[in-house]
Residue, then its C-alpha position, 0 to 999 in steps of 0.5 A: m500500500t502506497t497511499m492511505t486515508a487521512v483527515a487534513t486541513y489546508r488553512a484556519l477555518p471555523i469548525d462548521d466550515p466543511e473545509a476545516l477538516q477534510d477527508v484526503s488521500v496521502p502517501v503512507p509515511d516513510l520511516g526513519p531509523h527509530d520510527v514505527l508505523v502504526r495502524v491507527e485505531a483510535v485518536s482523541v482531540n485535545p485543546v491543542d488540536v483545536k488551537r493548532r487548527s484555528t491558528l494554522a497558516d495557509s498550506q498548499t499541502p494537506v496538514i494532518l492534525g492529531f496527537d493522541a493515538a492507540g493502534v497496532v505496529e505494522a512496520v519498524g525502522d532499522a534501529v527500532s529495538t523496543l517495539a515489534v510488529g503486532d504490538e498494541v501501542w499508545y502515544a501522544g506524538d510530536i508537534s513537528r510531524q504530521g499527526t495521527n488523524a490518519q489510517f497510518h502514522a509514523v512515530d519515534e519508538r522512544i515516545a511510544a509504549r505498549k498500551p494498557a492491556s486492560l483498555s480498548y483502543a478508544e479508552a487508551a487513546a484518551l490518555p497519553l497527552t494528558t498523562i504525559t502533561a500531568w506527570e511531567a508537571l507533578f514529578e518534574r516541574f513541581g518535583l513531587t515525590a511519594e513523601s510530598t505533602g501540602d496543597l495542590l490546586v488543579l484548575g480546570a479539574a474536569g478537563g483532560v489534564g486535570s482529570v489525570m493530575i488528580q488521579l496521579a497526585k492522589a496515587r503517588t503523593k501525599v498532597r491534598v488536591i483542591a480542584t476547581a469546577s463551576r458546574d454540578d457535573s464537573r464538580q462531581w467528576a472532579l470528586q470521582m477522580g479523587a479530589d479532596a475539595v472542589i471550589d468555584h474558579h469564578d471566585l478563586r480567591a474566596g474559595a481558596a481562602d475557605v479551604a486553604p486559609d494558610g495558602i496553597d503550595y502548588v498551582f496547576s494553571p491551564h488558564s493563566a490570563g488574569n489570574v497571576e495576582t490571584y495566585a500571588a494572593i492565595m499561595r504560600p511563600f516559595g510556592h510553585i506554579t506550572a502553566i501550560d498556556e501562553p497568554p500574551g503579555l503575561d506579567l509575573l511580577p506579582l509573584k516576586e514578593k512571595s518568591i513564587a516559582w513559575h514553571w512551563e510545561l510543554m509535553f512536546t519539548r522532548p520530541l521537539f529537541g530530541y531530548d531524553l526521548a526515552a523518558q516519555q516511553r518509560l512514563l507511558a509504560d509506568a502509566a500503563a502499569m498503573v492502569d492495568d493495576g486499577v490505579l489510573r482510570t481512563t478519562v474518555t466520556t464521549t466516543i465517536d465511531d466515525f473516523s472521518a472528517a465529519g467525526l473529527r469536526e464533531a469532536h473539535r466542536q465539543v472541545e471548542s464548547g469549553r464544556m467538555i468533561g474528560k475526553v472525546v475519542i474518535c475510533r474506527 
């Protein structure tokens, strides 16, 4: 087979435009030495997919979006040593390469791992990007360990990253997890994930003062614009914030008086710079073991059985709504 089906775009368009995501036929990707070719069985849509689609520069060639994937290895590059044809894998991809919304996808073996045996492809596809993000934020940016205590505030707790972060923090640390949510359904979801307390992000200062009057130690921030002064007010001195967004003109000076540290988390940093790639494979293998041990649960809440432009447009619509709980998955 020399060609494959894929879902692609050529320029930034509103998701209700039929050309925002289109069914196309493209060549099957060539493999580098460390690449595996995966027959993609399921993908999920993250906010980063929506952002990339809506800000894409015009292209003369099809741009295939998508990061999360679960599927089966169909072929391997000459230097591949950790995966084999027939392995069922999961991964979150590389932002500098074509994406996973395709029949086949090439990915570096060092950022992929065998998927949890206990999960279906759809259940597995919901987790890689959010798990890597939450894991790196907790254990690399914050430096938390099994003995770590204190209060962790997780904003957007009912979203993909927040849902995994709550679970990982409760399973692998001793911190108290305070989640933010504003609707009954999102509050219940955060509690189901294991949050110790839930406060309304619309009145963050008052809510934090009620549950943590002595101050918050760690803040996970997916929505930083307009919140820096509030973070400075509700946190303890020498606290830590990890952000995954990039609002323009962000002023961090309010944090100086308390010597609060600001960290950035981008799960694509390793593949972008070829830096310690195998760390993500190890991370995904550890997470798979946690899933199979019943410690970490999938966060899929919506499954679309239509691996096509129409199915992916619907998934993008749901993520764009800002009301998603958990993750939406598209499968074959």
